[in-house]
C-alpha atoms as a printed R data frame, in Angstrom:
    type eleno elety resid chain resno      x       y       z
1   ATOM     1    CA   MET     A     1 35.901 -29.818 -25.961
2   ATOM     2    CA   THR     A     2 38.471 -31.849 -23.965
3   ATOM     3    CA   ALA     A     3 41.827 -33.224 -24.694
4   ATOM     4    CA   ALA     A     4 40.336 -36.407 -25.732
5   ATOM     5    CA   THR     A     5 38.434 -34.818 -28.598
6   ATOM     6    CA   PHE     A     6 41.401 -32.709 -30.077
7   ATOM     7    CA   THR     A     7 42.048 -33.713 -33.542
8   ATOM     8    CA   GLU     A     8 44.707 -31.043 -34.722
9   ATOM     9    CA   ILE     A     9 46.786 -30.582 -31.414
10  ATOM    10    CA   ASP     A    10 47.755 -32.813 -28.676
11  ATOM    11    CA   TYR     A    11 47.606 -31.731 -24.913
12  ATOM    12    CA   SER     A    12 49.093 -33.329 -22.003
13  ATOM    13    CA   ALA     A    13 49.811 -32.146 -18.532
14  ATOM    14    CA   VAL     A    14 52.333 -33.933 -16.614
15  ATOM    15    CA   ALA     A    15 54.200 -32.907 -13.235
16  ATOM    16    CA   GLY     A    16 52.980 -29.325 -13.332
17  ATOM    17    CA   ILE     A    17 53.845 -28.656 -17.237
18  ATOM    18    CA   ALA     A    18 51.140 -28.663 -19.905
19  ATOM    19    CA   THR     A    19 52.496 -29.381 -23.308
20  ATOM    20    CA   ILE     A    20 50.539 -28.193 -26.473
21  ATOM    21    CA   THR     A    21 51.759 -29.730 -29.624
22  ATOM    22    CA   LEU     A    22 50.285 -28.574 -33.010
23  ATOM    23    CA   ASP     A    23 49.561 -31.841 -34.661
24  ATOM    24    CA   ARG     A    24 49.018 -31.742 -38.489
25  ATOM    25    CA   PRO     A    25 52.619 -32.786 -39.440
26  ATOM    26    CA   ASP     A    26 51.651 -33.927 -42.960
27  ATOM    27    CA   ARG     A    27 50.672 -30.292 -43.615
28  ATOM    28    CA   LEU     A    28 53.603 -28.835 -41.498
29  ATOM    29    CA   ASN     A    29 51.010 -27.924 -38.926
30  ATOM    30    CA   ALA     A    30 49.200 -25.454 -41.137
31  ATOM    31    CA   PHE     A    31 46.630 -23.544 -39.075
32  ATOM    32    CA   THR     A    32 42.945 -24.141 -39.533
33  ATOM    33    CA   PRO     A    33 39.656 -22.942 -37.807
34  ATOM    34    CA   VAL     A    34 39.639 -26.284 -36.175
35  ATOM    35    CA   MET     A    35 43.093 -25.812 -34.720
36  ATOM    36    CA   ALA     A    36 42.043 -22.440 -33.663
37  ATOM    37    CA   ARG     A    37 39.205 -23.690 -31.558
38  ATOM    38    CA   GLU     A    38 41.418 -26.514 -30.023
39  ATOM    39    CA   LEU     A    39 44.172 -24.065 -29.132
40  ATOM    40    CA   ILE     A    40 41.539 -21.903 -27.239
41  ATOM    41    CA   ALA     A    41 40.329 -24.958 -25.561
42  ATOM    42    CA   ALA     A    42 43.791 -26.142 -24.622
43  ATOM    43    CA   PHE     A    43 44.546 -22.953 -22.851
44  ATOM    44    CA   ASP     A    44 41.145 -22.928 -21.190
45  ATOM    45    CA   ALA     A    45 42.276 -26.400 -19.770
46  ATOM    46    CA   SER     A    46 45.594 -25.177 -18.726
47  ATOM    47    CA   ASP     A    47 44.190 -22.174 -16.918
48  ATOM    48    CA   ALA     A    48 41.513 -24.420 -15.226
49  ATOM    49    CA   ASP     A    49 44.131 -26.904 -13.913
50  ATOM    50    CA   ASP     A    50 45.821 -25.504 -10.795
51  ATOM    51    CA   ASP     A    51 48.541 -28.145 -10.988
52  ATOM    52    CA   VAL     A    52 49.688 -26.684 -14.429
53  ATOM    53    CA   ARG     A    53 52.397 -24.257 -13.663
54  ATOM    54    CA   ALA     A    54 53.726 -23.553 -17.125
55  ATOM    55    CA   VAL     A    55 52.741 -24.196 -20.658
56  ATOM    56    CA   VAL     A    56 54.974 -25.291 -23.519
57  ATOM    57    CA   VAL     A    57 53.873 -24.942 -27.062
58  ATOM    58    CA   THR     A    58 55.714 -26.673 -30.029
59  ATOM    59    CA   GLY     A    59 54.999 -28.518 -33.365
60  ATOM    60    CA   ARG     A    60 54.868 -32.057 -34.396
61  ATOM    61    CA   GLY     A    61 57.364 -33.254 -37.068
62  ATOM    62    CA   ARG     A    62 59.771 -31.004 -39.039
63  ATOM    63    CA   GLY     A    63 57.812 -27.534 -38.498
64  ATOM    64    CA   PHE     A    64 56.104 -25.514 -35.978
65  ATOM    65    CA   CYS     A    65 53.317 -24.082 -38.203
66  ATOM    66    CA   ALA     A    66 53.554 -23.246 -42.001
67  ATOM    67    CA   GLY     A    67 51.010 -20.397 -41.523
68  ATOM    68    CA   ALA     A    68 47.098 -20.728 -42.664
69  ATOM    69    CA   ASP     A    69 46.158 -23.780 -44.552
70  ATOM    70    CA   LEU     A    70 46.024 -22.478 -48.230
71  ATOM    71    CA   GLY     A    71 44.073 -25.437 -49.447
72  ATOM    72    CA   ARG     A    72 41.050 -23.549 -50.796
73  ATOM    73    CA   GLY     A    73 43.364 -21.431 -53.120
74  ATOM    74    CA   GLY     A    74 42.495 -17.926 -53.855
75  ATOM    75    CA   SER     A    75 39.300 -17.800 -51.839
76  ATOM    76    CA   THR     A    76 41.284 -18.783 -48.635
77  ATOM    77    CA   PHE     A    77 40.754 -15.262 -47.024
78  ATOM    78    CA   ASP     A    78 37.552 -14.185 -48.907
79  ATOM    79    CA   ALA     A    79 34.989 -13.365 -46.222
80  ATOM    80    CA   THR     A    80 32.181 -13.962 -48.645
81  ATOM    81    CA   ASP     A    81 33.252 -17.460 -49.458
82  ATOM    82    CA   GLU     A    82 30.553 -19.852 -47.994
83  ATOM    83    CA   ARG     A    83 33.075 -22.342 -46.894
84  ATOM    84    CA   ARG     A    84 34.982 -19.708 -44.970
85  ATOM    85    CA   VAL     A    85 31.720 -18.313 -43.597
86  ATOM    86    CA   ALA     A    86 30.853 -21.759 -42.313
87  ATOM    87    CA   ASP     A    87 34.259 -22.502 -40.928
88  ATOM    88    CA   ARG     A    88 34.139 -19.467 -38.903
89  ATOM    89    CA   ALA     A    89 30.746 -19.584 -37.450
90  ATOM    90    CA   GLY     A    90 30.465 -18.875 -33.848
91  ATOM    91    CA   VAL     A    91 33.811 -16.982 -33.639
92  ATOM    92    CA   GLY     A    92 32.034 -13.731 -32.755
93  ATOM    93    CA   THR     A    93 32.542 -10.155 -34.256
94  ATOM    94    CA   VAL     A    94 34.544  -7.092 -33.528
95  ATOM    95    CA   GLY     A    95 34.452  -3.884 -35.289
96  ATOM    96    CA   GLY     A    96 31.280  -4.997 -37.307
97  ATOM    97    CA   VAL     A    97 33.243  -8.022 -38.914
98  ATOM    98    CA   THR     A    98 33.936 -11.550 -38.007
99  ATOM    99    CA   ARG     A    99 37.086 -11.812 -35.933
100 ATOM   100    CA   ASP     A   100 40.311 -12.921 -37.240
101 ATOM   101    CA   GLY     A   101 40.862 -16.358 -36.309
102 ATOM   102    CA   GLY     A   102 44.465 -15.913 -35.492
103 ATOM   103    CA   GLY     A   103 43.590 -13.063 -33.325
104 ATOM   104    CA   THR     A   104 41.066 -15.174 -31.210
105 ATOM   105    CA   VAL     A   105 44.143 -17.658 -30.513
106 ATOM   106    CA   SER     A   106 46.679 -14.754 -29.744
107 ATOM   107    CA   LEU     A   107 44.363 -12.943 -27.456
108 ATOM   108    CA   ARG     A   108 43.528 -16.291 -25.637
109 ATOM   109    CA   ILE     A   109 47.374 -16.932 -25.158
110 ATOM   110    CA   ALA     A   110 47.795 -13.288 -24.003
111 ATOM   111    CA   ALA     A   111 45.098 -13.843 -21.218
112 ATOM   112    CA   SER     A   112 46.743 -17.012 -19.936
113 ATOM   113    CA   ARG     A   113 47.193 -17.181 -16.251
114 ATOM   114    CA   LYS     A   114 50.207 -19.409 -16.694
115 ATOM   115    CA   PRO     A   115 53.526 -18.778 -18.330
116 ATOM   116    CA   VAL     A   116 53.775 -19.785 -21.982
117 ATOM   117    CA   ILE     A   117 57.102 -20.981 -23.678
118 ATOM   118    CA   GLY     A   118 57.025 -21.429 -27.307
119 ATOM   119    CA   ALA     A   119 59.579 -24.025 -28.709
120 ATOM   120    CA   VAL     A   120 59.827 -23.192 -32.384
121 ATOM   121    CA   ASN     A   121 61.075 -25.996 -34.562
122 ATOM   122    CA   GLY     A   122 61.179 -25.522 -38.217
123 ATOM   123    CA   PRO     A   123 59.121 -23.168 -40.192
124 ATOM   124    CA   ALA     A   124 57.023 -20.665 -38.376
125 ATOM   125    CA   VAL     A   125 55.385 -18.449 -41.056
126 ATOM   126    CA   GLY     A   126 52.368 -16.300 -41.197
127 ATOM   127    CA   VAL     A   127 50.113 -17.144 -38.228
128 ATOM   128    CA   GLY     A   128 52.752 -19.644 -37.307
129 ATOM   129    CA   ALA     A   129 54.927 -16.755 -36.317
130 ATOM   130    CA   THR     A   130 52.257 -14.413 -35.043
131 ATOM   131    CA   MET     A   131 50.652 -16.687 -32.580
132 ATOM   132    CA   THR     A   132 54.161 -16.927 -30.950
133 ATOM   133    CA   LEU     A   133 54.237 -13.309 -30.123
134 ATOM   134    CA   PRO     A   134 51.959 -13.379 -26.967
135 ATOM   135    CA   MET     A   135 54.132 -16.130 -25.516
136 ATOM   136    CA   ASP     A   136 56.263 -15.032 -22.695
137 ATOM   137    CA   ILE     A   137 59.578 -16.785 -23.817
138 ATOM   138    CA   ARG     A   138 60.236 -18.079 -27.313
139 ATOM   139    CA   PHE     A   139 63.091 -20.523 -28.028
140 ATOM   140    CA   ALA     A   140 64.022 -21.546 -31.520
141 ATOM   141    CA   ALA     A   141 65.696 -24.652 -33.067
142 ATOM   142    CA   ALA     A   142 68.510 -23.849 -35.262
143 ATOM   143    CA   SER     A   143 66.534 -25.078 -38.066
144 ATOM   144    CA   ALA     A   144 63.695 -22.638 -37.429
145 ATOM   145    CA   ARG     A   145 62.800 -20.347 -40.023
146 ATOM   146    CA   PHE     A   146 60.202 -17.226 -39.562
147 ATOM   147    CA   GLY     A   147 58.289 -15.084 -41.848
148 ATOM   148    CA   PHE     A   148 55.659 -12.423 -41.436
149 ATOM   149    CA   VAL     A   149 54.756 -13.112 -45.273
150 ATOM   150    CA   PHE     A   150 51.445 -11.306 -45.128
151 ATOM   151    CA   ALA     A   151 52.289  -8.337 -47.714
152 ATOM   152    CA   ARG     A   152 53.577 -11.101 -49.986
153 ATOM   153    CA   ARG     A   153 49.975 -12.804 -50.010
154 ATOM   154    CA   GLY     A   154 48.092  -9.400 -50.364
155 ATOM   155    CA   LEU     A   155 47.151  -9.296 -46.711
156 ATOM   156    CA   VAL     A   156 48.356  -7.559 -43.516
157 ATOM   157    CA   PRO     A   157 49.774  -8.982 -40.319
158 ATOM   158    CA   GLU     A   158 46.964 -10.565 -38.143
159 ATOM   159    CA   ALA     A   159 46.502 -12.189 -34.792
160 ATOM   160    CA   ALA     A   160 46.984  -8.620 -33.189
161 ATOM   161    CA   SER     A   161 50.582  -8.799 -34.269
162 ATOM   162    CA   SER     A   162 50.664  -5.001 -35.164
163 ATOM   163    CA   TRP     A   163 50.439  -4.571 -31.285
164 ATOM   164    CA   PHE     A   164 52.839  -7.263 -30.176
165 ATOM   165    CA   LEU     A   165 55.543  -7.369 -32.691
166 ATOM   166    CA   PRO     A   166 56.880  -3.711 -32.271
167 ATOM   167    CA   ARG     A   167 56.661  -4.013 -28.561
168 ATOM   168    CA   ILE     A   168 58.829  -7.183 -28.732
169 ATOM   169    CA   VAL     A   169 61.397  -6.284 -31.334
170 ATOM   170    CA   GLY     A   170 61.001  -2.515 -31.961
171 ATOM   171    CA   ILE     A   171 59.161  -0.536 -34.821
172 ATOM   172    CA   SER     A   172 62.022  -0.569 -37.169
173 ATOM   173    CA   GLN     A   173 62.788  -4.227 -37.073
174 ATOM   174    CA   ALA     A   174 58.999  -4.956 -37.326
175 ATOM   175    CA   MET     A   175 58.603  -2.859 -40.186
176 ATOM   176    CA   GLU     A   176 61.502  -4.532 -41.981
177 ATOM   177    CA   TRP     A   177 59.980  -7.848 -41.438
178 ATOM   178    CA   ALA     A   178 56.474  -6.888 -42.326
179 ATOM   179    CA   ALA     A   179 57.307  -4.768 -45.250
180 ATOM   180    CA   THR     A   180 59.616  -7.371 -47.025
181 ATOM   181    CA   GLY     A   181 57.607 -10.360 -46.000
182 ATOM   182    CA   ARG     A   182 60.786 -12.412 -46.193
183 ATOM   183    CA   VAL     A   183 61.502 -15.603 -44.423
184 ATOM   184    CA   PHE     A   184 64.618 -15.404 -42.050
185 ATOM   185    CA   ASP     A   185 66.464 -17.877 -39.947
186 ATOM   186    CA   ALA     A   186 67.011 -18.414 -36.184
187 ATOM   187    CA   ASP     A   187 70.000 -16.262 -36.145
188 ATOM   188    CA   GLU     A   188 68.350 -13.157 -37.438
189 ATOM   189    CA   ALA     A   189 65.355 -13.909 -35.039
190 ATOM   190    CA   LEU     A   190 67.807 -13.832 -32.187
191 ATOM   191    CA   ALA     A   191 69.788 -10.846 -33.444
192 ATOM   192    CA   GLY     A   192 66.228  -9.124 -33.643
193 ATOM   193    CA   ARG     A   193 65.045 -10.249 -30.225
194 ATOM   194    CA   LEU     A   194 62.383 -12.265 -31.546
195 ATOM   195    CA   VAL     A   195 63.434 -15.155 -29.717
196 ATOM   196    CA   SER     A   196 65.733 -15.227 -26.625
197 ATOM   197    CA   ARG     A   197 67.509 -18.484 -27.346
198 ATOM   198    CA   VAL     A   198 68.668 -20.743 -30.236
199 ATOM   199    CA   VAL     A   199 69.591 -24.203 -29.479
200 ATOM   200    CA   PRO     A   200 70.252 -27.446 -31.331
201 ATOM   201    CA   ASP     A   201 67.161 -29.067 -32.893
202 ATOM   202    CA   ASP     A   202 67.595 -32.027 -30.535
203 ATOM   203    CA   GLU     A   203 67.915 -29.864 -27.408
204 ATOM   204    CA   LEU     A   204 64.734 -27.539 -28.113
205 ATOM   205    CA   LEU     A   205 62.092 -29.206 -26.151
206 ATOM   206    CA   ASP     A   206 64.579 -29.985 -23.262
207 ATOM   207    CA   ALA     A   207 65.345 -26.535 -23.098
208 ATOM   208    CA   ALA     A   208 61.778 -25.257 -22.983
209 ATOM   209    CA   LEU     A   209 60.717 -27.766 -20.544
210 ATOM   210    CA   GLY     A   210 63.878 -27.126 -18.394
211 ATOM   211    CA   VAL     A   211 62.519 -23.415 -17.948
212 ATOM   212    CA   ALA     A   212 58.982 -24.628 -17.390
213 ATOM   213    CA   ARG     A   213 60.331 -27.009 -14.673
214 ATOM   214    CA   GLU     A   214 62.463 -24.153 -12.979
215 ATOM   215    CA   ILE     A   215 58.954 -22.220 -12.791
216 ATOM   216    CA   ALA     A   216 56.965 -25.130 -11.595
217 ATOM   217    CA   ASP     A   217 59.480 -26.227  -8.738
218 ATOM   218    CA   ASN     A   218 60.589 -22.925  -7.424
219 ATOM   219    CA   THR     A   219 57.840 -20.174  -7.572
220 ATOM   220    CA   SER     A   220 54.503 -19.311  -6.290
221 ATOM   221    CA   ALA     A   221 51.737 -19.825  -8.941
222 ATOM   222    CA   VAL     A   222 49.666 -16.759  -7.765
223 ATOM   223    CA   SER     A   223 53.024 -14.511  -8.068
224 ATOM   224    CA   VAL     A   224 53.723 -15.842 -11.522
225 ATOM   225    CA   ALA     A   225 50.424 -15.240 -12.661
226 ATOM   226    CA   ALA     A   226 50.232 -11.733 -11.261
227 ATOM   227    CA   SER     A   227 53.538 -10.869 -12.618
228 ATOM   228    CA   ARG     A   228 52.610 -11.976 -16.078
229 ATOM   229    CA   GLN     A   229 49.636  -9.852 -16.182
230 ATOM   230    CA   MET     A   230 51.374  -6.834 -14.644
231 ATOM   231    CA   LEU     A   231 54.336  -6.916 -17.155
232 ATOM   232    CA   TRP     A   232 52.080  -7.402 -20.273
233 ATOM   233    CA   SER     A   233 49.496  -4.649 -19.092
234 ATOM   234    CA   MET     A   234 52.226  -2.111 -18.375
235 ATOM   235    CA   LEU     A   235 53.514  -2.194 -21.991
236 ATOM   236    CA   GLY     A   236 50.657   0.127 -22.722
237 ATOM   237    CA   ALA     A   237 50.996   2.329 -19.662
238 ATOM   238    CA   SER     A   238 51.656   6.003 -20.241
239 ATOM   239    CA   SER     A   239 53.689   6.373 -17.217
240 ATOM   240    CA   PRO     A   240 55.657   4.405 -14.633
241 ATOM   241    CA   TRP     A   241 53.365   5.881 -11.903
242 ATOM   242    CA   GLU     A   242 50.760   3.360 -13.234
243 ATOM   243    CA   ALA     A   243 53.073   0.498 -12.505
244 ATOM   244    CA   HIS     A   244 54.148   2.006  -9.334
245 ATOM   245    CA   ARG     A   245 50.342   2.168  -8.105
246 ATOM   246    CA   MET     A   246 49.817  -1.482  -9.327
247 ATOM   247    CA   ASP     A   247 53.185  -2.827  -7.728
248 ATOM   248    CA   SER     A   248 52.242  -0.980  -4.523
249 ATOM   249    CA   ARG     A   249 48.754  -2.693  -4.240
250 ATOM   250    CA   ALA     A   250 49.987  -6.136  -5.207
251 ATOM   251    CA   ILE     A   251 52.810  -6.044  -2.659
252 ATOM   252    CA   HIS     A   252 50.294  -4.735  -0.126
253 ATOM   253    CA   HIS     A   253 47.987  -7.622  -0.714
254 ATOM   254    CA   LEU     A   254 50.338 -10.494  -1.400
255 ATOM   255    CA   GLY     A   255 52.829  -9.565   1.371
256 ATOM   256    CA   GLN     A   256 50.008 -10.545   3.868
257 ATOM   257    CA   GLY     A   257 49.368 -13.961   2.092
258 ATOM   258    CA   ALA     A   258 50.452 -17.439   2.859
259 ATOM   259    CA   ASP     A   259 52.601 -17.694  -0.082
260 ATOM   260    CA   ALA     A   260 54.836 -14.669   0.941
261 ATOM   261    CA   ALA     A   261 55.147 -16.123   4.348
262 ATOM   262    CA   GLU     A   262 56.249 -19.495   2.978
263 ATOM   263    CA   GLY     A   263 58.572 -18.087   0.566
264 ATOM   264    CA   VAL     A   264 60.644 -16.110   3.145
265 ATOM   265    CA   THR     A   265 60.316 -18.990   5.690
266 ATOM   266    CA   ALA     A   266 61.947 -21.508   3.084
267 ATOM   267    CA   PHE     A   267 64.576 -19.232   2.442
268 ATOM   268    CA   LEU     A   268 65.565 -18.843   5.826
269 ATOM   269    CA   GLU     A   269 65.366 -22.454   6.483
270 ATOM   270    CA   LYS     A   270 67.265 -23.287   3.261
271 ATOM   271    CA   ARG     A   271 64.650 -25.682   1.986
272 ATOM   272    CA   PRO     A   272 62.502 -25.680  -1.229
273 ATOM   273    CA   PRO     A   273 59.255 -23.639  -0.840
274 ATOM   274    CA   ALA     A   274 55.760 -25.367  -0.711
275 ATOM   275    CA   PHE     A   275 53.606 -22.653  -1.907
276 ATOM   276    CA   PRO     A   276 49.950 -23.214  -0.653
277 ATOM   277    CA   ASN     A   277 47.988 -20.547  -2.744
278 ATOM   278    CA   ARG     A   278 46.258 -21.622  -6.059
279 ATOM   279    CA   VAL     A   279 45.459 -19.401  -8.924
280 ATOM   280    CA   SER     A   280 41.830 -20.520  -9.046
281 ATOM   281    CA   THR     A   281 41.027 -19.258  -5.467
282 ATOM   282    CA   ASP     A   282 43.783 -16.993  -4.484
283 ATOM   283    CA   TYR     A   283 44.549 -14.741  -7.450
284 ATOM   284    CA   PRO     A   284 44.032 -11.201  -6.561
285 ATOM   285    CA   ASP     A   285 41.467  -9.975  -9.321
286 ATOM   286    CA   ASP     A   286 40.612  -6.867  -7.574
287 ATOM   287    CA   VAL     A   287 44.360  -5.880  -7.450
288 ATOM   288    CA   VAL     A   288 45.797  -7.224 -10.736
289 ATOM   289    CA   PRO     A   289 42.930  -7.197 -13.249
290 ATOM   290    CA   ALA     A   290 42.562  -9.719 -16.067
291 ATOM   291    CA   TRP     A   291 44.415  -8.420 -19.148
292 ATOM   292    CA   PRO     A   292 43.860  -7.945 -22.027
293 ATOM   293    CA   SER     A   293 40.474  -6.396 -21.105
294 ATOM   294    CA   ARG     A   294 37.806  -6.970 -23.572
295 ATOM   295    CA   PRO     A   295 36.275  -3.808 -25.298
296 ATOM   296    CA   ASP     A   296 32.832  -2.707 -24.214
297 ATOM   297    CA   GLY     A   297 30.179  -4.149 -26.489
298 ATOM   298    CA   MET     A   298 32.202  -6.607 -28.258
299 ATOM   299    CA   VAL     A   299 30.561  -9.931 -29.233
């Protein structure tokens, strides 16, 4: 699957920034199995392109994502429904059942070697909210609305959000939003630390692209990729000694590299850096392992 074949998202990569746009505006970008596959392919494309330094994700039209497409009515989530089985063919299994589609997307975003910035415009409900959690930075338009509405649909939070959400906002706030299932506004999302910034609607994309541009123009791609993996992976560490061990190994390895030499030299010479290393060839996999690691035996 390539960008040319996408039907429910749009993908573009310009001047070091990839922009992924959920593109079903007539359905408020409601999530489908097709969209899930295309999002995974888009992140595969951004990781494979060394020229991409950051990824921005947003929605077309007046909403980010209204959640799962409920067009099949009461059987939408029924694992025995023939259409659902067909839609999810090839997704794989975990724990003896077919993998949750939102989880396949969230875990792919989590594994990104490039920083991911969510630009949430309008409603972000259900999977529209949970898919943003593994993104590194989330900005909200003033008109944004969020909802972890699963309990109101007879479901539970998906997309690995029971891991991500309490780590981002704390267990008390996470449980309030999950237990009530209510939709809340951008100001509440900011107060609850779900987003880091709320901006006027017409400034949202520029704000997200501005941070992406700052990353692309000023930082080492390998350093950012390694830092992203280190910060996320240490959320589950049992002791700061685990971080100290990884930090020490990473500094030992990267400190001998061309990017460190260039970063220091550029600073001393008061000029912009031109970092030579590339993620595809110079990422220290033996020092900073890929995260999240896939469980043994998972299909």
